[in-house]
N, C-alpha and C positions, 0 to 999 in steps of 0.2 A: 219398210216398203215405200217407195216413193210413190207420189200420186201426181197425175196430170190433170189439170184443170182446164177445161175449154170453155170458153165463154162465147156468147154470140158476137159480141162486140171485137174480141181479141181473134176471132177465127183464122183470119189471113195471117197474121203475124205469126201465131203458135203453130198453125199448121205448117208454114215453111220452116220454122225453128225444129219442129218435129221430124219433117221430111229430112232436113239436113243431119239431124242427131242419127236417124235411122240409117242413112247412108254412110256415115263416117264411122260409126261403132255400133255394131249388132248388139241388141241385149242379149244378157244370159239366158241361157237354156231354161232356167226356172221360171221366168215370166211365161214362156210358151206352154211349160208343164202346168203352170197354174190356170191358164186359158182353158186347156184340156180338161183337167180335173173339175173345172167348173160346168163346163159343157156337160160332161158326163154325168154329174150330180143331177141335172136337169133334165136330161133325156126322159121320154116318155110323159111328160105332163100335158095336159090337155091345152088345147088353144082357146083362148078367150080374148077378143077384142079389146085393146087397150090394157092389157094386164102384162106386169112386168115381174112376176113372180112372187114367191117362191113355189107357189102350187101350180099356177097357170101362166101362160105367156101368149103374147102376139108376137109376130116376127121382130119387130124393133124393140119390144120389151125383153126378149131372150138376148138379142145382142147386147143391149143396154146393161143387162143383168151380168153377163160373163164378163164385160168390160168393168163393170163397177166393183165386182168381187176381186179384180185383180189390178186395182189401183187407177183406172182410167175412170175419171169422172166427167162424164158428158151430161148435158141436160137431157132427161128423158124425153124423146121426141118420136118423130116419124122417120121411115126409111129415106125418103126424100132429104129431109133435113141433116140425118147422118151423112147423107152421099156428098150434099154441099159444105158441111163442116169439115170433113175429114180429106187429108192429102190423097192424091191420085196413087194407085198401085203401079208399079213398073211393069213391063211385059214379063220380066222374069218373077215377079212376085204375084202374079194372077194366079198362079197354081200353087201357091205355098200356104202352108197352114195359117190361119189368123187373118188372112186377107177376107174383106167383107167383099160379098158379091150382090149386086143389086140386079132386079128382074122387072120386068113387066112395067117399064116406063117410072121407075122408082116406087112402084108399090108394094114391093117385098124384098127383103134383105135376109140374107144367111151368111155363114162364116165357112169359108173353104178348110176342108180337112186335107184333102189331096186333089190333084187335077181331075179325079174321077168321082170324088164325094164331097159333100158339104153338109153343115148342120143348118137346121133352121126350124121355125115354128110354123107348121103348116096346118090350114083350117081343117083338114081332113084327118089329120094324123098326129097332131099335137108336135112336139119337139122331137125332132127325129134326125136320123142319118140318111140322106137320100143321095141316090146315084146322080151324078151330073150327065144325064142322058139327053136325048135330043130334044125332048120336051123342055127340058130346063134351059139347055143351051140356046135354043132359038129365043128364049125370053130375057138372056141377060143384056142389061143395059150397061153395066160398067162396074169397075172394081176400085176399092178404096183399102189403105192399109190402116190396120188398128195402129194408134200411136203408141210407142213403146217407152217405158220410163229408161233413161240413161243411167246405166247403173256402172 
């Protein structure tokens, strides 16, 4: 498995490189199957602020863990810093599995499943699969793509 390491100093150059790789050659289906398997494995865990698993998560810890288990090595940080580190999602990618969705002025992050659902760690429900209903849609701040290994 290839690993992608993104450091704070190298964010701009690596983000541009990852964006170029993503647009020129899509990763194999196996990468996204791995992301989904990691998500499913951690569903139903309780929310604990600052936690990144295995038994509990906050929102950014859940996203970090799923990426980490699939070879995407990012510094464990906040939703706001993930947003600043990662390449923007194109309009077409905003409803695709694996895209990160940010809410509430960058205070919350989840991962898109379909245009109608996303995964996240929610204070009141722990890690779960939520509908992208009007409550959540009105809070969307933006979208970022998970960097994918070039295989």
